[in-house]
C-alpha positions in Angstrom: 90.9 169.4 108.5 93.3 172.2 109.1 92.2 175.9 109.1 95.3 178.0 108.1 94.1 181.4 106.9 95.6 184.6 105.6 95.8 187.6 107.5 96.8 191.3 107.4 99.8 191.7 109.0 101.3 194.5 111.1 105.1 194.3 110.2 108.1 196.7 109.9 108.9 199.0 107.0 111.3 197.6 104.5 114.3 199.8 105.7 114.0 199.2 109.5 113.1 195.4 109.3 116.8 194.5 110.3 116.5 196.8 113.0 113.1 195.7 114.4 113.3 192.0 114.3 115.0 190.7 117.7 115.6 187.4 119.3 113.3 186.3 121.8 113.7 188.4 125.1 115.1 185.1 126.8 117.7 184.9 124.3 119.8 187.8 125.5 121.4 188.1 128.9 121.0 191.4 131.0 124.1 193.2 129.6 123.2 192.0 125.9 119.7 193.6 126.3 121.0 197.0 127.7 123.2 196.9 124.9 120.4 196.4 122.3 117.9 198.6 123.8 120.2 201.6 124.1 122.2 201.1 121.0 119.1 200.7 118.7 115.7 202.5 119.0 113.7 200.7 116.2 114.8 196.9 118.1 111.0 195.4 119.1 112.9 194.9 122.4 111.8 198.2 123.2 108.1 197.2 122.9 108.7 194.2 125.3 110.8 195.9 127.7 109.1 199.6 128.0 110.5 200.4 131.3 113.5 201.1 129.7 112.7 204.1 127.8 110.7 205.9 130.6 112.7 204.4 133.5 110.0 203.3 135.7 109.8 199.8 136.7 107.0 197.8 136.6 106.6 194.5 137.9 106.8 191.9 135.0 103.3 190.4 134.0 101.5 192.9 135.8 98.9 195.0 134.0 100.5 197.9 134.6 103.8 196.5 132.3 101.3 194.9 129.7 99.6 198.5 129.3 103.0 199.8 128.6 103.8 197.2 126.2 100.7 197.9 124.3 101.4 201.7 124.5 105.1 201.1 123.0 103.4 198.9 120.2 101.0 201.5 119.2 103.9 204.0 119.5 105.9 202.1 116.9 103.1 202.0 114.7 101.9 205.5 115.2 105.5 206.6 114.5 105.7 204.2 111.4 108.2 201.6 112.1 105.3 199.5 111.1 102.8 199.3 108.8 99.7 197.1 108.2 99.0 195.2 105.1 95.8 196.2 103.2 95.1 192.7 101.8 94.9 189.4 103.9 97.9 187.6 102.8 100.2 184.5 103.7 103.9 185.1 104.4 106.3 182.6 102.6 109.6 182.8 104.9 112.9 181.2 104.3 115.6 181.1 107.0 119.6 180.0 106.1 121.3 179.2 108.8 125.0 177.6 108.2 124.2 174.7 105.8 121.0 174.4 106.7 117.6 176.5 104.9 114.0 176.5 106.3 111.1 177.2 104.0 107.6 177.9 105.4 104.3 179.9 105.6 103.3 182.4 107.9 99.7 182.4 108.7 96.9 182.1 111.2 95.1 179.1 112.7 92.1 178.5 114.6 91.6 177.9 118.4 89.1 175.4 117.2 91.6 173.2 115.6 93.4 173.2 118.9 90.6 172.4 121.2 89.2 169.7 118.8 92.7 168.2 118.2 93.2 168.9 114.7 96.5 170.3 115.9 98.4 167.7 117.7 100.4 168.4 121.0 103.4 166.3 122.6 104.2 168.6 125.5 102.3 169.4 128.7 101.7 173.0 129.5 101.8 174.6 132.9 98.9 176.2 134.1 100.3 179.4 135.6 102.2 179.9 132.3 99.4 179.4 130.5 97.5 182.3 132.7 100.5 184.3 132.2 100.5 184.5 128.5 96.6 184.8 128.4 96.8 187.8 130.3 99.4 189.3 128.1 97.2 188.4 125.0 94.2 190.1 126.6 95.8 193.4 127.4 98.3 194.1 124.7 96.1 192.1 121.6 98.7 191.0 119.3 100.7 187.9 118.6 104.6 188.8 117.8 106.0 185.2 118.2 104.5 182.5 115.9 103.9 179.0 116.9 106.1 176.9 115.3 103.9 174.0 113.3 104.8 171.2 111.0 102.5 169.7 108.4 102.8 166.6 106.1 104.6 167.5 102.7 101.8 168.3 100.3 103.3 168.8 96.7 100.9 171.7 95.6 101.7 173.9 98.5 105.8 172.7 98.0 105.2 173.4 94.1 103.4 177.0 95.3 105.8 178.0 97.6 108.8 177.2 95.1 107.1 179.7 92.6 106.9 182.4 95.0 110.6 181.6 96.2 111.5 182.8 92.4 109.8 186.4 92.8 111.7 189.3 94.4 111.3 189.2 98.1 109.8 191.8 100.3 112.4 191.5 102.8 116.1 190.1 102.6 118.4 190.8 105.4 121.0 189.1 107.8 121.4 189.2 111.1 124.6 189.5 113.3 124.2 185.9 114.3 125.0 185.1 110.4 121.1 183.9 109.8 119.6 185.3 106.6 115.8 186.2 106.8 113.5 186.6 103.5 110.1 186.9 103.5 107.4 187.4 100.4 104.1 188.6 100.8 101.6 186.6 99.1 98.4 188.4 98.3 97.2 187.6 94.9 93.7 186.1 95.1 94.4 183.1 93.3 97.4 181.6 95.5 95.5 182.7 98.6 92.7 180.2 97.6 94.9 177.7 96.6 97.1 177.5 99.7 94.0 177.7 102.1 92.3 175.1 99.8 95.5 172.6 100.3 95.7 173.3 103.8 92.0 172.4 104.2 92.9 169.0 102.7 95.5 168.1 105.8 93.7 166.1 108.5 96.3 167.2 111.2 99.3 169.8 111.9 101.5 169.1 114.6 103.0 171.8 117.4 107.2 171.4 116.8 107.4 174.2 119.3 104.9 176.8 121.2 102.5 174.7 123.2 102.0 177.2 125.7 101.3 180.1 123.1 98.7 177.7 121.7 97.1 177.1 125.1 96.8 180.5 126.0 95.4 181.8 122.8 92.8 179.2 123.2 92.1 180.3 126.7 91.5 183.7 125.8 89.3 182.6 123.0 87.2 180.7 125.4 87.1 183.8 127.9 86.1 185.9 125.3 83.4 183.5 123.9 82.1 183.2 127.5 81.7 187.0 127.9 79.4 187.3 124.6 76.0 186.4 123.7 76.9 185.3 120.4 79.9 184.8 118.4 80.7 183.5 114.8 84.1 182.0 115.4 85.3 184.3 112.7 86.3 187.0 115.3 90.2 188.0 115.4 90.4 186.4 118.6 89.5 183.0 117.5 92.8 182.8 115.8 96.8 183.1 116.2 100.2 183.4 114.7 101.9 180.4 113.2 104.7 179.6 111.1 103.8 176.1 108.9 106.7 174.1 107.8 106.4 171.0 105.9 107.8 168.1 107.7 111.0 167.8 105.6 111.8 171.5 106.4 112.3 171.0 110.2 115.5 169.9 112.0 114.9 168.4 115.5 118.1 168.5 117.6 118.5 166.9 120.7 118.4 168.4 124.4 121.3 167.3 126.1 121.6 166.9 130.1 124.2 168.2 132.6 124.2 167.0 136.2 125.9 168.9 139.1 127.0 165.9 141.2 127.1 162.1 141.3 124.9 161.9 144.2 127.6 160.9 146.4 129.0 158.2 144.6 132.7 157.7 143.3 133.3 157.6 139.5 134.0 153.9 139.4 131.0 153.3 141.5 128.8 155.2 139.2 130.3 153.5 136.2 129.7 149.9 137.9 126.0 150.7 138.5 125.6 151.6 135.0 126.5 148.1 133.7 123.2 146.9 135.2 121.2 148.5 132.6 123.8 149.5 129.7 126.6 148.2 127.6 129.4 150.7 128.7 132.3 151.6 126.5 134.9 154.2 126.9 135.5 156.2 123.8 139.1 157.5 123.0 137.9 160.5 120.9 138.1 164.2 122.0 134.5 164.9 120.8 131.9 162.3 120.9 128.1 162.4 120.0 125.4 159.6 120.0 125.3 158.0 116.3 122.2 155.9 117.1 118.7 155.7 119.1 119.4 154.2 122.4 122.7 155.2 123.0 123.6 157.9 125.4 126.7 159.9 125.2 128.3 160.4 128.5 131.2 162.4 129.4 132.7 161.9 133.0 135.9 162.7 134.7 137.8 163.8 131.6 136.7 160.8 129.5 133.5 160.1 126.7 131.5 157.0 127.2 129.0 155.2 124.9 126.1 153.7 126.8 124.1 151.7 124.6 121.0 150.7 126.6 120.1 147.1 126.8 117.0 145.6 124.9 115.2 144.8 128.6 115.6 148.4 129.8 112.6 149.8 127.3 109.4 148.7 125.8 110.0 149.4 121.8 106.2 149.5 121.5 106.1 152.6 124.2 106.1 155.9 122.7 107.2 157.6 125.4 109.1 154.9 127.2 111.1 154.0 124.1 112.5 157.5 124.0 116.3 157.8 125.0 115.4 160.9 127.2 112.9 158.5 129.2 115.6 155.7 129.4 118.1 158.1 131.0 115.6 159.3 133.5 114.1 156.1 134.3 117.4 153.8 134.8 120.2 156.8 135.4 118.7 160.0 136.7 116.1 159.1 139.2 117.6 155.7 140.6 121.3 156.9 140.5 121.3 160.7 141.1 118.2 161.0 142.5 116.5 163.4 140.4 112.8 162.8 140.0 111.3 166.2 138.7 113.2 167.6 135.9 111.3 170.8 136.0 112.2 171.9 139.6 115.6 170.1 140.6 118.1 172.5 140.4 121.1 169.6 140.1 120.3 169.5 136.5 120.6 171.4 133.5 119.7 171.1 129.9 122.1 172.2 127.0 120.4 172.5 123.2 122.0 169.9 120.9 122.6 172.8 118.4 125.8 173.7 120.7 127.1 170.1 120.0 128.8 167.7 122.2 131.8 170.0 123.0 129.7 172.5 125.3 128.8 169.1 127.3 132.3 168.6 127.8 133.0 172.2 128.5 130.4 172.2 131.1 132.0 169.3 133.1 135.8 170.5 132.5 135.1 173.7 133.9 133.5 172.3 137.0 129.9 173.3 136.4 128.7 170.0 136.1 130.0 166.4 137.2 128.5 164.4 134.5 126.9 165.1 130.9 124.7 162.9 129.0 124.1 163.5 124.9 120.9 161.9 123.6 120.2 161.0 120.0 117.7 163.3 118.5 114.1 162.2 118.2 112.8 161.8 114.6 109.7 163.6 113.3 107.9 160.2 112.9 108.8 159.6 116.9 107.2 162.9 117.7 104.2 162.3 115.6 103.8 158.9 117.2 103.5 160.4 120.4 101.0 163.3 119.7 99.1 160.9 117.6 98.7 158.5 120.5 97.9 161.4 122.9 101.0 161.0 124.9 103.5 163.6 126.4 107.0 163.8 126.2 109.5 164.4 128.8 110.4 167.7 129.7 113.2 169.2 127.1 113.3 166.4 125.0 113.3 168.5 121.3 115.1 171.5 120.0 113.6 172.3 117.2 114.9 174.6 114.3 114.5 177.3 112.9 113.7 179.7 115.6 111.6 183.3 114.4 112.4 186.6 115.3 110.2 188.4 117.4 108.4 191.4 115.5 109.1 190.3 112.1 105.3 189.7 111.3 102.5 190.4 113.7 99.1 189.6 114.0 96.8 192.0 115.9 93.3 190.9 116.7 92.3 194.4 118.2 90.0 195.3 115.6 
């Protein structure tokens, strides 16, 4: 059963939260990053990029850099940019982005649940990245970006969350990307006990986004345990930060593909080869996206096409092989375009479905790609099918919303 516990968060002072919380550092290009750092002394980016403040360059991922990150974080605490809650709390978080509203609970979960399989995975992790994130946690001793989890809807948790939403929030601010973030601190004993007890009845929770963060937390926990004569399992390093959304609160977008060239094929020859495995139909719309499973939208040579996979091209009982991303790789990317390793091949790019099919058309029209493929989104049921059968999705199969801000709620395991 799932262990989802309250904790004493370190979080921004109320008057600074809109200035502190930032997108993940990977979400900024270099010019944007410099502007943010130069124009906002409170942004959490100063913690993650400490070289900007003292002008002394250090190697990314080095112990020297990580020690500077930790020092910058401690400075933010010392200067009262951050505060620490007195009581262990759950944090109800709501995000409104366009027409979509997402409501979940920020809490901590156990590395033992990850190691035992209570926490289900659907993505393979890279050992090098696991080690890099483990080193970060070992030196810095805090989590600032929660892993995104989903769990089956629970009526009592839903009812409790809805009751909290009727109260006055602790944070309520809108960021420059027009996303509204609202947060409630939940620390009354009765509600805290109820939430913990209800999660304890849930057999499994699922990682929606954050496999490497989960793996690195477990790696650190095992390292800490091995260096001790004894441990209880309740030490702070045995837990890590997550945000838990009921299944109906998450939105899974497709992750689309663009390819730089046709591997020496002419447009006509490429279209002809596609007919072996797909029903190919030219679409006259200026904007087109897949409307059903096993239909791939393709933009090529100023035209949209519908590619419907023929029934003999996949096994509907195979959780991985029946994914549209797998069908695309097996019957187009690998045999026709000579792309076999999606993680390393520089001829292929990935476009989050949240950007829409217009972005695919733009990439091709501007000459950045020769062809673009739009996939149908993976359903939550299919994701769980893969996780429950201990299978792994192809790389870049899903783009899951919402995305959390860094530095909004922090879990420190230093003490």
